[in-house]
N, C-alpha and C positions, 0 to 999 in steps of 0.2 A: 797218418789220417787225422784230420781235425777232430777235436772232441765234440760230441753231440751237444747242441745248444740246450741250455737249462730247461728241462721240462717241468720242474717243480713236482716230480713224482712223489706220491705219498703225502702230499700237503696241498691244500687248496690255495695257499698263499704264494704270491710271486714277489721275488725280491731282486733289487738291483743294487750294485755296489759302486761307490766312487772312492778312489784312493789317491790323495795328493802325495807325491813322492819327490823328495829333493835329496840328492846325494845318498841314495840308499843302495848303492851297488853291492855293499857287503851283506845286505839283508833281504833284498827284494826277492831273491830266489826262494827264500823260506816262505814268504807270503804267497807267491805264485804257486808253489808246489802245494801249499795247503788249500788254496782255492781250487786248483786243478783236480784234487782228489775228493772234493766234497760229495757226499752222498746225495745232497740236494743242491745242485749247481744253480748259479744265478741266471736270470734272463740276460742281463748285461753286466759287464764289469768295465768301468772306465777308469784307467789309471792315468793320472796327469803327471808327466815328467816336468816338474816345475823348475826348469833351468838347471838341471843337474850337470855337473862337470866331471863325474866319476864313472861314466859308462852306464848309468842306470837306464837311460833311454834305449841304448843299444841292446841291453839284456832284455828289456820289455818287448822291444820290436821282434826279437827272435821268438819269444813265447807267443806273441800275438799271431805269428804266422801259423801256429799249430792249434790255437784255441779260438774257436770262431765267436765266442761270446766275450772275448777280451779285445778292447780297443785302447790304443795308447794315444794320448793327446800331448803334444810337445809344446812347451812354452819357452820363450826366450829367457835367458838368465838376467834377472834384475840386478845382480851383483851383490846382494846382501840377503840375510835372513830377516824376515818380517814376523816378529812374534805375534801369534794369534791371528792377525789380519791376513798374513801371507797364506797360511794353510787354508783359510776359508775362501779367499779369492781363488786359490787353486782348485778347491772343491767345487765351487760354482762354475769354473771353467770346464770341469768334467760333467757336472750336472746338466749343463746345456745340451749335451749329446745324448741324454737318456731319452728313450721312447716313453710313451705315456702309460704303458701297460704294466703297472706294478702296484703292489699292496704295501711294500716296505722298501725304504731306501736306507742304505748302510753307508756310514762314513768309516772307512777302515784305513789304518796306517799301513805303511809299506815296510815295517820292520817287525811284524808279528807272525807267529805260526800257531796252528791250532789243529785239533783233531778233525778227522774226515766227516764226523757227524755233527760238527759244531753248529752249522746253520739249521740243519734238520731239527736238532733239539731246541735251539733258540726259538724258532718259529712255532714249534709245538707249545712252548711256554706261552707265547703270545696268544695262541689259539685258546689256551686254557684260562687266560686272564684278559677278558675283553677291554678292561680299562687300563691295561698296560700300554703306555704311549711310547716310552723310550726305555731301552734296556741294552745290555751287552754283557760279554763274559768277564771273568775275573782276570785282570792283567797281572801277570807274574813275571819274575825274572829268574834266571839260573844263578845260584850262588852256592859255591862249594859243592857242586854236584847235585843239588836239590832245588826244588822250586820254592821261591819265597814270594808272598804277595807284595806287589810293588808299592802299595800304599794302604796299609791295614787301617789307617785312621780316617779313610774317606767316610763321609756320612752315608747312611743307608739309601738315600735317594739318588746318590751320585753314580754316574756311569762314565768311565774313563773315556777321554776323547779319542783314544786309539781304536775303540770299537763301539760305535753307536748305531743301534738299529732303531729306526723311527717308523711307527705305524703311520700310514698315510693320513688318516683323519687327524691325528695329533700334529704331524708335520705341517699340514695345511693350516691348522689353527694357531700354531705358535709363530708362524711367519718365518722370514729368512733368518739364518744363523747370523749372530752378531760378528762382524768382521773386526774383532778386537780380542785382546787377552780376556779370558773368562767366558768365552763363547760356550764352552762345554759345561758350564754351570748355569748360565743364563737360560739356555734352552730348557733345562730341567725345571728351573724355577717357574718359567712360563707354563710349562706343561702341568705342573702341580697346581698353579694358580687357576688353570682352566679345568681342574678336576681329574687329570690323568694321573696314573701312577708311574713312577720311574724307579728302576732298581737294577742292581748287578746280579747276574746269574752266577752265584758263587760256586756252583758245581760245574761250570763250564770255563775252564782255564784257557788263557792264551799266554804264550810266551812272548814278551817284548825283548827283542835282542839288542836294542840300543837303549840304555837307561834313560828314563824320562828327564828332560832338561840337560842331558849331557852335552848338547851342542852349545849351551850358554855358559857353563860353569856354575858352581854352587851359588855364589853371591848374586850373579845376574839372574839365575833361575828363581831364587827366593824373592828378589826384588820384583821380578816379573809377576810372581804369584801375588805379592802384595798389591801391585797395580791392578791385577785381574780382580782381586777382591773388591777394590774400589769401583772398578767399572761395573762389576756385578751388582753393587749396591749394598755391600755389607754395612751393618750397623757398627759405628765406631767402638761401642762397648764389646761387641762380639769379636772384633778384630783384636782389641786389647787382650781379651781372654785367650784368644788363639796365640798371640805372642807370648803371653805368660806361660801357657802350656809347653811351648817349644823353647823357652829360654835356656833350659838345661837338659833338653832331650838328647842332644848330641854335641860332640866337640867340633869346632871350638865353641864353647858356651857363649850364648847371647848373639852369636853371629846371625843365625837363622831368623830369630825374632826381630833383630835390628833391621835386617834387610826387608822383612815383611812389612814392618812399620814404615820404613823409608819409602817403599814402593807404594803403600797405601796413601800416605800423606802427599806423595808427589802428584797423585790424582787431583787433590784439592788445590795444590799450588799451581798446577798447570791448567786447571779448569777443564779437565778432560770430560767429555760427555759420558753419561751412563749408557750401558748397553741395553737397558730395558726401559719400558714405560714407567711412569711414576707409580701407577697402581701395582705393578709387579714388584718394584723396589719396596714399596710399603708392605706388601705381602711377605717378602723375604725377611724384612726387618722384624715384623711381628713374629715370624717363626723363630728367628734368632733370639728374640727376647723371651719367648716361651721356653726355648732350650736353656737359656741362662737361669731362668727361674724354676727349672725342673718340671715344667708342664709338657704334655705331649706336643710334638711338632714333627715336621718332616725330617728333623735330625735324629729322632728316636721314637 
């Protein structure tokens, strides 16, 4: 029997979900099972099979025959991974199939699992905080049999790209997501610029079954992060401070900070466009300088 379409019982808010998925055959079942058992199911869930070659699309098609609010969109294989831009292009390929009747839109990765009351509790938090524009759960990973926070150093305004819940009024104000590395910080900076709050629900964990950046390798992932910091509009002094903090944080020493700096400076050398308007970049840099001088900011 097909699962009943999401009625949003117990909550006056309606949410829809879009999941870009590329070669997630080993993990997508975890995500589908988590969504399938939600106490508050979505009105629609669009999963975009972004040219997978490992059977992801076939797995999704089997589930879609049983879940009436799940739709699978298949895209041709472009032959390579496209950092930042690829996932957003896939997201919008799915977004185009959404109906207009929703209060929240969710960008959800295809390698996460979470409790059956995850969305019910998340939307209750939005109900309690009208100025909350973007939020999501705490991304964790399994390590030696226990859960570890995937990135404990994230600033308090940051919501990991694996799980982003956008209130519709905020979504419409910040405009389209940037099709570039750093998109998942640019959206939050725009939201804060316009007076919204953004934060992680630290009491709502999700398990990410594929380590962040594992598809690229450490050097390429750190370089990509440095490039993303440039695209976002980081102040050079803030980036240098970030490199300094990470120079001896893990072995091999200096490698992470060197890759971050190389990625950041490559943006200047290649004249890569910023991902946000000048006013938003100025706002971010003011916040970063406030943080460096110990004054209140979105970073603390």
